[in-house]
N, C-alpha and C positions, 0 to 999 in steps of 0.2 A: 571511449570509455576511460582510458588512462589519463588523457590530457586534463579533463576537469578535476581529476584527483589532485593534480599539482597545485591548483589554486584554492583547494579546500583546506582551511585551517584545522578541520577536524582530524586530518591525517597527520601522523608523526613524520619527522624528517626521514626516518628509516623507511617508512612506507613510500614516501615520495621518491626517495632514492631508488628503491626497487622498481617503481613504475617508470622512472626515467631510463634505467638500464634496459628494461623490457622494450621500451620504445626504440632505443638505439639498435637492439637486436632485430626488431621488426624492419627497420629501414635498411639495415645491413643485408638482410635476406632479400630485400627488393633491389639490392645493388645500388641503393641511393646512399653512397658513402658520405656525401656532404652533409645530409641531414642526420645520418648516423653519428658523425663526428660532433655535430652540434648538440645532440642529446647526450653524448658521452661527456662533453665539456660541462653541460648543465649538471650531469650526475657527479662530476668531479667537484663542483661547487657545493652540492648538497652533501657530499661525503663528509665534509668537515663538520657538519651539524649532526651527524648520526652518532649512535652509541659506540660504533667501532670505526672511527675515522681512518686509522692507519690501514686496517684491512680493506676497507671499502675503496680508499684511494689507490691502493695497490692493484685491486681488481680493475679499476678504471684505467690505470696506466697500462695494464696488460691488454685491455680491449683497444686502447688507442694504438698500442704497438702493432696490433693485428689489423688496424684500419688505416693507418697512415701510409704514405708512400715509403718505400724502403729506406731512403736516407734518414728520414725523420724517425721512423720506427726503430732503426738500429740504435739510435741514441737512447730511446726509452728502454729498449731491451737490455742494453748494457747497464743502465741504471738499476733495473730489476735484478739483473744477475749479480751486481755488486751487493745487493741486499739479500743474496742467496734465495731469491724468489720467495721471500717471506710472505705469508698470508695467502699464497696462491695454492689452489688445489692441484692435484696431479694432472688433471685434464688441461687446465689452462697453462700449467708449467710445460706440458708436452707441446702445446701449440706454440708457445713462445720459443722453446728450444728448436722446434721444427722450423720456425720462421728464421731463426738465426742460422740454421744449417742451410736454408735456401739462399740467404744472403752470401754465405761462403761459397755456395755453388756458383752464384752469379760472378763472384770474384775469382772463379776457377781454382778455388782451394778445395779440390775434390776430396782428398782423404779426410780433411777436417770436417767437411760437410757431411760425409758418410758417418763419421763418428758422432756428430750431433744428431743425425737422423736416428741412429741406433739408440742414443740416449733418450730421445723423445719417445721412441717406440716402447721403451721400458715403462715409462709413466702412463702412456696411452693404453698399453696392454692391461695394466692394472685398473685403470679408471673407466675406459670406454673402448673396449676391444673392437667393437663394430666400426669404429672410425679409423682403424689401422690402415685401410687403403689410402687414406688421405696422405700418409707419409710414404707408403710403399710406392705409390705412383711417382712421387718425387725421387725415390731411389731409382726407379726405372729410368727417369730422365738423367739422373746422375751417371748410371752405369752406361747409358748410351753415349754420353759425352766422354766417358773413359774408354769407349770402344770395347765394352765387355758385354756383348750381345747375349751370351749364355746366361749371365746374371740378370739381364733384362727379362729373358723368358722365364727364369726361375721366379723372379719377383712378380711377374705377371700372374703366374699360376698361384702364388701365395695370395696375391690380391683377390683373385677370383674366388679362392676358398673362403676368405673372410666375407666377401660380398654375398656369396651363395648361402653361407651359414646364417647370415643376418638378414637375408632376403632384401638386400639393397641393390637393385638393378643399376641405379645411377652410378655406383662406384665401379661396376664393370664397364659401363659406358665411358666413364672417366679414364679407366685404364686402357681400353682399346683405342680411345681417341688419342691418348698420348702415344700408344704404340704406332698408330697410323702416322702421326707426326714424325716419329723417329724414323720409320721406313722412308717417309717422303724426304726427310733431310739426307738420308743415305742413298737416295735414288734407287731404292729397292722396290721396283714396281710390283713384283710378285708378293712380297711381304705386305706392301701397302694395299694390294687388292684383297688379300686374305683378311687383313685387319678391317678393311672397309666392309667386306661381306658380313663379318661377325658383328661389326658396329651397326649395320643396317638391321640385322636380326634383333639385336638388343634394343635398338630404338623402337622397332615395331612392337616388341614385347613390352617395353616401357609405356608406349602409347596405349596399348591394350590395358595395361595395369592402371594407367591414369584414367582411362575411360571407365573401367570397372570401379575405380575409386570415386569418380564423378557420379556414376550411377548409384553407388552406395550412399554418397553424400546427398544426392537427390532423394533417394528413398528415405534417408534419415530426416531430411527437410520436410518431406511430405508427411512422415509419421509425426514429426513435431507439430506441423500445422494441423494435422488431424487431432492430435491431443489438445492443442490450443483451442480448436473449435469445440471439441467435446467439453473442455473445461469451461469455455465461454457459455456453452449451452447449459451446463450444470449450474453455473453461476446465475444465468438468466432465470432458470427455473427456480432456483433458490430465492432469487429476488422476488419472483412472482408469488412464491409460497409465503415468504415473509410478509409481502404486501397483503396477500389474502388473509393471513392470520391476523395482521394488524386491523384489517377491515372487520373481520369477525369479532375481534376484541372490542372495537369501537361500537359495533352493533350490539354486542352483548352488554356493554356498559350503558349504552343508550336505553336498551330494553330494561335493564335493571333499574335505572333512574326513573323511567316511565312507570314501572311497576311500583316503585317506592312512592312516587307522587300519587299514583292512583290509590294505593293503600292508605296514604295519608288523607286523601280526600274522603275515602270511605269512612275512615275513623272519625273525621270531622263531621261527616253527614250523620253517622250513627250517634255521635254525641249531641248533635243538633236535634236529631229526632227524639232522643231521650229527654232533652230539655223541653221540646215541644209537647211530648206526652205529659210531662210533669205539669206544664202550664195548662194543657187541655184538661187534665184531671182537676186542677185547682179551679178552673172556670166552671166545670161541670158541678163541682161541689158547691160553688157560690150560687150557681143558678138553681140548684135543687133546694136551697134553704127556703123555709116558708115565709111568705111575706105577711107582715102584721098590718091589718087594715087600719086606717086612721080612725080615731074616735070621733063620733058624731056629737057635736055640742048643740044644745038647744039654742034656738034663735031668740035673742032678747033684743029689745029695742035699744039702740045705742045712739049716741050722738053721731053727727056726721064724721066720717073717718078723716083722720088727719093725714094729709098726703105724706107718703114716705118715699125715700130713694132706695133703689136696689143696693143690697149690701155689697161691699167690695169683695172681689173674687179672692178666694183663699188658695194658697199654693197646694196642689194635690199631694196626697200622701203617697210617697214613692216606695214605701216599705213593702208593699205587696208585690212589687215587680221582681222578677228573677234577674240574675246577673246579665244574661243575654239581652233581656228586655231593657235593662239599664244601658247596655252598650248601644242598642238601637236608639234609645232616647237621647243619649249623648250625641249621636250623629245628627238627630233631628235638630237639637239645640244648636249644633255647630253649623247648621244650614246645609247639610249634605243631602243629596238626592238619594232615592232608594238604591240606585245603581252604585253610587259612591259608598254607601253604607255596606252594601253587599260585598264590594271589592275589599273594603277595609276589614270586614269580619270573615272573609273567605267563605261566604255562603252565597246562595242564589238570591236573586231579587224577589222571587216568590216567598222565600223564607222570611225576608225582611217585611214583606207585606203581611205575612201571617202574624209576625210579632207585633206589628203596628195595630192590627185588628184587635189582638188581645190587650194591648196597652190601652186602646180606646175604651174597651169594656171595663178593664180594671180601674181606670181613672175616671170613668163616666164622662167621656168627652165624645163629641160627634166626629171630629176630623182633625187633621194636622193643625189647621188654623186655630181651632178651639183649644187644642192641646197647647200650642205655643202661647196663646193668650193666658191660659191658666198658669203656665209655667213662669211667664215673664211678668204677669200682672198688668199687661198693657192691652 
């Protein structure tokens, strides 16, 4: 999760610096000091680009001093000390001073080492008291080398009090493991046996604690998986619900469009029926008008009739046609079939036939051919 962050330009140098430091801590806890040092070196390069380069570089120097081999770390610690441990918080300062004390212990400068241990404990007591056993166990080692076993026992008891008050079993294991090594170096079989017995009990208690922690972690994992499944189920149902609502909305829209079209057809049909009623009324009025019989002329002898030719067809009077009948007539002139005219006027084919029938009556023609002949004069 942290490594991709380092290649992402969206994150600032400060954020990338913190991610690199966290990676170094992770590998240090895994005792992979080579990789931890590699990430610390990378962090040192990033520190120059951050908003607080001096403070961040000092922190990296402190971490390098705690990760390097003693000879190399001593040089870094002396450099930090010359700067009066500037920018370091009390906890990191305590760890550096404690490391310096241990280097003095290795050099057999016991009083000087003890003084630095005490100095480190002052900072650690104020910043992280639960980590006091880290220095106290080193003091046990120092007092054993000084052959002051009473002080070893006193420091052991002090270590156990801190470990018990903070509930950190590993610090008690650390203390008794050191005590066992001290008795072994002194060839004190009784003391070594007693320390071993306590150490075995502590390891057993720690194993049980670890087992309980693992069970707790498993329980939390199962709870998270259960919550994830429930969330996935809720999301699935939500997806189904949204899909159902979408389908209903589409169906409702389709139904609304269908009803609108149906209503539009009904309105067109009603308008067409009104026109048809009007035309029918006009036809009935025309058919009910009294016919005037032709006058009977007396027969007189005349000369032989002169042969005549039929008069030319006159274009019929279209003023008697309604607008709809004119529309149908335009379709006929255009050469459209009854079906094409019906589609163009959004009416049925029977309605077109009805209008044609009325047109034939009003224009006094027999059929479509007769109508076209009268209209075109051909």
